[in-house]
KESE-558978 format. One record per atom (N, C-alpha, C): x, y, z; residue number from 1. Coordinates in Angstrom, 2 decimals. Last residue first. Layout:
<rs>
px,py,pz,k
X,Y,Z,NUM
...
</rs>
This chain:
<rs>
px,py,pz,k
31.85,65.63,56.08,120
31.18,66.81,56.62,120
29.96,66.43,57.41,120
32.50,63.04,55.17,119
33.31,63.70,56.18,119
32.58,64.84,56.86,119
30.53,62.50,53.23,118
30.65,61.62,54.38,118
31.42,62.28,55.51,118
31.08,64.51,51.40,117
29.80,64.52,52.10,117
29.86,63.65,53.34,117
33.57,63.56,50.54,116
33.49,64.84,51.26,116
32.18,64.97,52.02,116
32.80,61.29,49.15,115
33.63,61.13,50.36,115
33.58,62.41,51.21,115
31.46,62.56,47.07,114
30.71,61.67,47.96,114
31.48,61.48,49.26,114
33.62,63.87,45.90,113
32.49,64.65,46.42,113
31.68,63.83,47.40,113
35.19,61.74,45.05,112
35.68,62.61,46.11,112
34.58,63.47,46.72,112
33.75,60.82,42.93,111
33.80,59.96,44.12,111
34.30,60.78,45.31,111
31.97,63.74,41.68,110
33.09,62.79,41.70,110
32.97,61.90,42.93,110
29.71,65.13,39.70,109
29.78,64.51,41.02,109
30.89,63.47,40.98,109
29.00,66.40,37.36,108
30.23,66.80,38.03,108
30.34,66.27,39.44,108
26.92,65.53,35.87,107
26.61,66.46,36.96,107
27.84,66.92,37.73,107
28.04,63.68,34.14,106
27.41,64.89,33.59,106
27.19,65.97,34.64,106
28.87,61.71,36.05,105
29.85,62.41,35.20,105
29.26,63.72,34.68,105
26.38,60.91,37.12,104
27.44,61.40,38.01,104
28.44,62.23,37.20,104
25.15,59.92,34.84,103
24.55,61.06,35.55,103
25.58,61.72,36.46,103
26.89,57.77,34.30,102
26.74,58.86,33.32,102
26.17,60.10,34.01,102
26.54,56.21,36.64,101
27.88,56.69,36.23,101
27.79,57.85,35.26,101
23.78,55.65,36.58,100
24.36,56.42,37.68,100
25.71,57.02,37.27,100
23.60,53.99,34.32,99
22.90,55.28,34.34,99
23.52,56.20,35.39,99
25.16,51.85,35.29,98
25.51,52.49,34.02,98
24.88,53.90,33.97,98
23.77,51.11,37.57,97
25.13,51.62,37.70,97
25.57,52.36,36.44,97
21.42,50.13,36.48,96
21.38,51.33,37.32,96
22.76,51.95,37.45,96
22.50,47.86,35.21,95
21.80,48.89,34.43,95
21.77,50.21,35.21,95
23.48,46.45,37.41,94
24.42,46.91,36.38,94
23.79,47.98,35.49,94
21.15,45.93,38.85,93
22.19,46.78,39.44,93
23.15,47.28,38.38,93
17.91,45.92,37.54,92
19.28,45.43,37.41,92
20.29,46.43,37.98,92
15.49,47.09,40.01,91
15.93,46.74,38.65,91
17.40,46.34,38.68,91
14.81,48.06,42.44,90
14.74,46.60,42.28,90
15.13,46.15,40.87,90
14.81,50.77,42.15,89
15.90,50.16,42.91,89
15.92,48.65,42.80,89
12.35,51.20,41.01,88
13.54,51.32,40.16,88
14.74,50.67,40.84,88
10.78,50.90,43.33,87
10.60,49.99,42.19,87
11.83,50.02,41.28,87
11.79,53.08,44.91,86
11.83,51.69,45.40,86
11.74,50.70,44.24,86
11.28,55.36,43.22,85
12.62,55.00,43.69,85
12.71,53.53,44.11,85
8.81,56.32,42.47,84
9.36,55.21,41.71,84
10.71,54.70,42.23,84
8.25,58.59,43.91,83
7.49,57.39,44.25,83
8.02,56.15,43.53,83
9.67,60.53,42.58,82
10.24,60.00,43.83,82
9.52,58.72,44.24,82
9.18,59.58,39.13,81
8.97,60.45,40.29,81
9.63,59.80,41.50,81
10.36,59.55,35.70,80
10.07,58.94,36.99,80
9.79,60.01,38.03,80
11.04,61.10,33.61,79
9.98,60.11,33.36,79
9.59,59.38,34.65,79
11.60,64.64,33.56,78
11.85,63.32,34.15,78
10.70,62.36,33.86,78
11.62,66.28,30.33,77
11.09,66.16,31.69,77
11.40,64.77,32.23,77
12.09,66.65,27.67,76
13.21,66.91,28.60,76
12.76,66.90,30.06,76
10.36,65.95,25.69,75
9.93,67.01,26.62,75
11.05,67.47,27.54,75
11.96,64.04,24.24,74
11.22,65.13,23.57,74
10.91,66.28,24.52,74
13.15,62.20,25.99,73
13.98,62.92,25.01,73
13.27,64.10,24.34,73
12.53,62.25,29.39,72
11.90,62.02,28.09,72
12.69,62.82,27.06,72
15.31,61.28,31.53,71
14.28,62.20,31.03,71
13.69,61.71,29.71,71
16.91,60.57,34.47,70
16.38,59.95,33.24,70
15.20,60.79,32.78,70
17.44,62.01,36.87,69
18.19,62.32,35.65,69
17.72,61.62,34.38,69
16.04,61.29,39.15,68
16.23,62.72,38.89,68
16.81,63.01,37.51,68
16.20,58.51,39.02,67
14.89,59.17,39.02,67
15.01,60.65,38.66,67
18.97,58.15,39.31,66
18.31,57.81,38.04,66
16.96,58.49,37.93,66
19.34,58.83,41.99,65
19.93,59.68,40.95,65
19.28,59.40,39.60,65
17.86,56.76,43.21,64
17.55,58.17,43.49,64
18.10,59.09,42.41,64
19.19,54.49,42.28,63
17.81,54.73,41.85,63
17.42,56.19,42.10,63
21.61,54.83,43.65,62
21.59,54.79,42.19,62
20.20,55.07,41.65,62
20.81,54.75,46.35,61
21.45,55.97,45.82,61
21.41,55.99,44.30,61
19.58,52.82,47.97,60
18.95,53.21,46.71,60
19.55,54.48,46.09,60
21.32,53.95,50.74,59
20.31,53.00,50.25,59
19.60,53.59,49.03,59
23.06,55.73,51.85,58
23.29,55.34,50.46,58
22.29,54.32,49.92,58
23.43,58.12,53.77,57
22.29,57.22,53.60,57
22.30,56.78,52.13,57
26.00,59.06,55.92,56
25.57,58.83,54.54,56
24.45,57.80,54.52,56
25.44,61.19,58.71,55
25.76,59.86,58.20,55
25.23,59.74,56.78,55
26.36,63.41,61.29,54
25.88,63.24,59.92,54
26.32,61.88,59.41,54
25.51,64.73,64.41,53
26.19,63.69,63.65,53
25.52,63.53,62.28,53
24.08,66.31,66.01,52
25.22,66.95,65.31,52
25.98,65.97,64.43,52
21.14,64.70,65.43,51
21.78,65.67,66.31,51
22.86,66.40,65.55,51
21.61,63.27,62.65,50
21.14,62.80,63.94,50
21.84,63.66,64.99,50
20.92,63.45,59.22,49
21.42,64.12,60.41,49
20.78,63.50,61.65,49
21.94,61.95,56.29,48
21.00,61.86,57.41,48
21.63,62.50,58.63,48
22.11,62.35,52.87,47
22.75,62.66,54.15,47
21.67,62.66,55.23,47
20.81,62.14,50.53,46
21.67,61.01,50.90,46
22.46,61.27,52.18,46
19.40,64.43,50.10,45
18.62,63.19,50.25,45
19.49,62.00,50.67,45
21.32,66.35,49.67,44
20.57,66.40,50.94,44
19.82,65.09,51.18,44
22.06,65.64,47.08,43
23.03,65.48,48.17,43
22.32,65.50,49.53,43
19.66,66.34,45.76,42
20.15,64.96,45.74,42
21.10,64.72,46.90,42
19.59,69.10,46.24,41
18.51,68.25,46.76,41
18.94,66.79,46.80,41
21.92,69.89,44.85,40
21.81,70.14,46.30,40
20.74,69.25,46.92,40
21.13,69.13,42.27,39
22.28,68.48,42.91,39
22.24,68.68,44.41,39
18.99,70.86,41.81,38
18.76,69.42,41.84,38
19.92,68.68,42.52,38
20.32,73.32,41.81,37
19.27,73.06,42.80,37
19.03,71.56,42.94,37
22.09,72.99,39.56,36
22.58,73.26,40.92,36
21.57,72.93,42.00,36
20.97,70.16,37.61,35
21.30,71.58,37.75,35
21.71,71.80,39.22,35
22.37,67.08,36.47,34
21.60,67.82,37.49,34
21.95,69.30,37.38,34
22.23,66.03,33.06,33
22.99,66.51,34.22,33
22.02,67.15,35.20,33
20.23,63.27,31.90,32
20.62,64.68,31.94,32
21.48,64.97,33.16,32
19.83,60.62,29.65,31
20.21,61.03,31.00,31
20.68,62.47,30.94,31
17.63,58.61,27.92,30
18.35,59.88,27.89,30
18.58,60.31,29.34,30
18.15,55.13,27.21,29
17.49,56.21,27.95,29
18.30,57.48,27.75,29
17.49,52.19,25.20,28
18.33,53.30,25.65,28
17.48,54.32,26.41,28
16.97,48.68,25.56,27
16.95,49.92,24.78,27
17.90,50.96,25.34,27
16.60,46.58,27.40,26
16.22,46.40,26.01,26
16.18,47.68,25.19,26
17.57,46.57,29.88,25
16.20,47.05,29.74,25
15.73,47.00,28.30,25
20.14,45.72,29.46,24
19.32,44.98,30.45,24
17.85,45.37,30.35,24
21.22,47.66,27.78,23
20.79,46.38,27.22,23
19.92,45.56,28.17,23
21.09,50.75,27.49,22
20.83,49.90,28.66,22
20.30,48.56,28.15,22
22.93,53.50,26.44,21
22.43,52.17,26.06,21
22.28,51.34,27.33,21
22.14,56.81,26.84,20
22.81,55.68,27.47,20
22.14,54.38,27.02,20
22.74,60.04,25.72,19
21.97,58.82,25.51,19
22.79,57.65,26.04,19
22.95,62.93,27.70,18
23.66,61.86,27.00,18
22.71,60.67,26.87,18
23.07,66.51,28.18,17
22.38,65.22,28.17,17
23.24,64.20,27.44,17
23.73,69.46,30.18,16
24.05,68.48,29.14,16
23.22,67.21,29.29,16
22.79,72.57,30.65,15
22.52,71.25,31.23,15
22.66,70.22,30.11,15
22.98,75.12,29.67,14
24.23,74.44,30.04,14
24.02,73.07,30.67,14
21.79,77.46,27.75,13
21.38,76.11,28.14,13
22.64,75.29,28.40,13
21.79,80.82,28.76,12
22.55,79.74,28.15,12
22.08,78.39,28.67,12
20.50,82.77,30.19,11
19.84,82.28,28.98,11
20.55,81.08,28.37,11
22.22,83.44,32.29,10
20.90,82.90,32.60,10
20.19,82.30,31.39,10
24.50,84.42,30.87,9
24.59,83.26,31.77,9
23.22,82.62,31.97,9
23.51,86.61,29.46,8
24.26,85.56,28.77,8
24.25,84.27,29.60,8
22.45,88.17,31.53,7
21.55,87.57,30.55,7
22.24,86.43,29.80,7
24.85,88.98,32.76,6
23.85,88.23,33.53,6
22.93,87.48,32.56,6
27.54,88.49,30.40,5
26.57,89.31,31.12,5
25.64,88.39,31.92,5
30.95,87.52,30.37,4
29.55,87.21,30.17,4
28.68,88.16,30.96,4
33.84,88.68,28.69,3
33.06,88.58,29.92,3
31.59,88.35,29.58,3
35.19,86.68,25.94,2
34.92,87.90,26.70,2
34.13,87.61,27.98,2
37.74,85.10,24.27,1
36.58,84.87,25.10,1
36.38,86.10,26.00,1
</rs>
């Protein structure tokens, strides 16, 4: 394995996807990993600052991640928007958890990362 060039890195498609069976919804969805910018935005959306104090805002956390990671298999574009978070949050918790777990795994978000956000 040799050293990578700038072009090698920037041209490589490194955002993985996985098909997830969601029986509660009667089918399957394609879930993608977050890229670096998307992960930063997701993490920022679940942290609330109040002066110098930081608190985790976990309301609809599964729906927030699902909105960012469920994509159209052909276009690879998200099928939901931020406006869908509330409606998606009212769907089956087990279905959302299944999608959340895959998106979390693909994006390299561990439970420790969430705990670290809470500490910082």
